[in-house]
N, C-alpha and C positions, 0 to 999 in steps of 0.2 A: 083565564088560567092557562089555556093552551098556547096563547100568544106569548105569555111570559116565559113558559118553558122553552118555546122555540127561540126566543131572543137569547136565553141563557146558553142554549146549545150552540147557537151561532157565534156568541162571544167566546166560548171555550175553543171553538174551531179556529177562529181568527188568532187567538193567543197561541195555539199550537203551531200554526203556520208561521207566525212571527218568530217563535223559538227555533224552528227548523231552519229558517232563512239565516238567522244569526249564527247558528252552528256551522252552516255551509260556508259562510264568508270568513269565519275565524279559523277553520281547519287548514287551508292552504298556507296561511301566515305562519302557523305553528310548525308545519312541515318544513317550510323554507328555513326557519330558524334552526331546526335540528340538522338539516343538511349543511348549513353554513358552519356549524360548530363541530359536528361529529363525523361528517362524511367528507372525504376528499372531493375536490372539484371534478366534475365529469370530464372524461378524457376528450369528449367532443369539443370542449372549450380550450383544450391545451394543444400546443404544437407537438405532434407526435414525432419522436426521435427514433430513427432506425439506426441505432449504434449500440454495439455490444459493450456494456460496462466492463465485463470481465476481460475481454481482449484489449480494451483501451487501457485497463490497469496493467496488464502484462506488457503492453508496448511501452508504457511510461516507466515501468521498472527496468526494462532493458535500456532505455535511454539514460536513466539515472545511474545504472551500474556500469554500463559498457561504453558510454559516450561522455557523460558529464565529467568524470575525473580527468579525462584528457583535454577537455575544453577548459577546465579550471587551471590545468597546468599551463595552457597556452594563453590564459586570461582572455578568452574569446567569448563574446556575447552574441547569442543567436538573434537574428532579426525576427520581428513578429511575423514577417512574410514567410518565414520558414515553417513548414508544417510540423516540425519537431518542437516548435516553441510551446511552452506550457499554456499559453493563451489559446492555442488551437485544440486543446483538450476540453470538451464540453463538460466533463466530469471532474475537472481538476479542483474546482472550489469545494465541491462536495467531498472529494477524497481528502482534502486538507482538514475537513471538519469531522474526521473520524478519530476516535481515541480508543486504542486497544489497551484497556486497563488490565485485564486478566485473560486467562485462557478462554473462558466462556463469558466474557464481559466486554461489550463494545458500546461506546457512548456516542450519541449524536451531538455534535458541537453546536448545533443550532438551538435545539430545545432540551438538551441534556437527558434525553430518554436513554435507558439502558436496554441492550439486546444481547441474547445469548450467543449469536453468531453473526459474522459479517454479512451473510446473505440476507438476514432479517433486517439489518441496518440498511442494506441496499434497497430492499423493498420499501422500507420506511421513507427513504429519500425519494423513491418514485411516487409514493402516495401522498406524502405530506410536504415535501420540499421540491416538488417538480418544477415550480416556478423559478427556482434559483439556478437551473441549468443554463449554461451559456450557449444558447442555440442560435444566436444572431448570425454567426458566420456559416452555420450549417456544415462544419467540418467534423470529421470523426477520426480520432487517433487510431482506432481499430482498423481503419482502412489501410494503414501503413504496416500492418502486421506481416504481410507477405514479404516486405523488404526487410523487416527487423527480426524475422525468425521467431515470431511468437510461439508457433507450434513446437519448435525445438525446446523452448523454455517451459511451456505448459504441458509438454508430453501428451498432447492431444492426438498426435499421430504416431504410429509405430515406426521405429527406425527401419523396419523391414518393408515399409510401403514402397512400392515401385515408383521411381522418380518420373515425373512428367516433364519432358524437356521444354514443352511450350509454357507450362506454368513457371518453370525455373527462369526462362528467358523473360517473361513478363515481370517477375519479381526483381530480376537483375536490372531491367530497364527502369522500374520504379525506384530502385535503390540508387542508381546512378543519377537520376533526376534529383533525388534528395541531396546527394553530394554536391551537385552543381548549384542548386538553389540555396542551400544552407551554408555552403562554404565556397563561395565564388573565388576562383584562383586569382582574380584581378584585384582582390581586396588586401593583399599583403602576404607576408611570409606565414603568419599564423593560420590564415584561411587556407593557404596552399598546403601546409602540412596536415591540417585537419581534413582537407579534401582527400588527400592521399590515404590518410589513416582510415577514413570512413569507407573508402573502396576496399581496403584490405580487411577491415574489421567486419564489414557486413556484406558487401557486394560480391566478393570473390567466392563466397560459399554458395552462391546461387548457381549451382551446376550439378549435374547428375553424377559427378565424380565423388566418390565417398572419401577421397583423400583430403578434401577441403572441408573444414568445419567452421561454423560461425564463431565470432569473438576470439579470433586467433591471437589478438593482441592483449587478451586478458581484460579484467575489469577492476572495479574498486576493491582495494585490499581491505578486508575486514578482519578484525581481531577475533580469533576463535574463543568461544566461551570457555572451552576446556583449557586452552592455553592460559587464559586470564585467571581461571581458578587455580591452576597449578602455580602460576606466578605468585598469587596471593599467599598460597600455602607455604611456598618456599620462603617468602619474605617473613612470614610469621614464625616459621620453625628455625630459620637460620640463626637468629640470636640465641635461641634455646640450645641449638647444637654447639655453638661456640662456648656457651656457659658450661655445658656438660664436659666438653673437651678440657676447658680450663680447670674445672673441679677435679677431673680425673688426673690431669697432669700434676695438680697441686697435691693430691692424695698420694700419688706415686712418689713424688719428691719427698713428702713427709715420711713415708714408709722407708725409703732409701736412707734417709738421715738417721732414722731410729735403728735400722739394721747396722749401720756403721757404728753407732754408739754402743750397741750391744756387743758387736764384734770386738770393739776396742776394750770394753770393760771385761770381757770374758777371756781375753788373751793372757796367758801366764807370763810372769816376768822372767827374763833370762837370768840363769845362775851367774853369780859373779866369780 
C-alpha cells in the first residue's frame, strides 16, 4: 500500500515538472511576438542619427523660399553632389509623408495614423518609421544652418546677442563653399548668376555689421490670405453694386419723367 502511494506521488511530481518545463519554453516565444507587433525595434539595432529634425526642416524651408524661386527662374538643376540637394536631407521623404489636415490634425502618409500636433507625428516617425530614414550618405541638412541663417528664421537667438566674429567667419566660409560647389561659375551664365546671387542672398550677411541682413534679394511671393479674401468679396459684391446703381438711376429717371408730366399738366393756358 505504501509503495503504491509513493509511485502515485512520484508520478504527480514528474507531471508537475513537465508542465513547468513546457511553460518556460513557451514564454519567450510569446514575448518575442508581442515585441515584434507592438513595440518599436530597439535602438541598439538601428543606426543612430545625430541630426536635428527641427533645424533640418528650417534649413529646407529657407532653401525652398529664398533660393528655389530664383533657380526656377534660371531653369537651373542642382547637382546631387550639392549639399543643398533634396537627396541630402535624411528627413526629406518623411517630411513629404506629412499631411496637415486641420489645426490639430496631422496624418502619417505611411500608415494613415492621426496626431494632434506635428511634434507627435515626428515622434511617431522616430519610433515606427525609423527604418525609412535615408542615412546611407550620413549627411545632415541641419549642418548647413550656420550658412543659411536658420537661427534668424527660427528666432532661437535674440537679435541683441553679441556677435561672434569667429563664428561669423566660419559661417561665411561654409556659405562661400556652398556657392562654389552648387553653382560653379564654369558651368555657364545661369550658374554664374546664381553663384553671385547666393553670395548676396546668404553670405554677405555673415558679418558683425548690423547693416547687412540675410535674404536681401527677397523670397517667394505668396498671395496674402487677407488680400485673397478681399478680392473674392469685391468680385461678389461688384455686380450687386452695379445693379443697385442701375436701379437707382432708373428710379431717378422715372421720377424726373413723372415730374415733367405733372408740371406740364398743371401749367395754366395762356389767355388769348
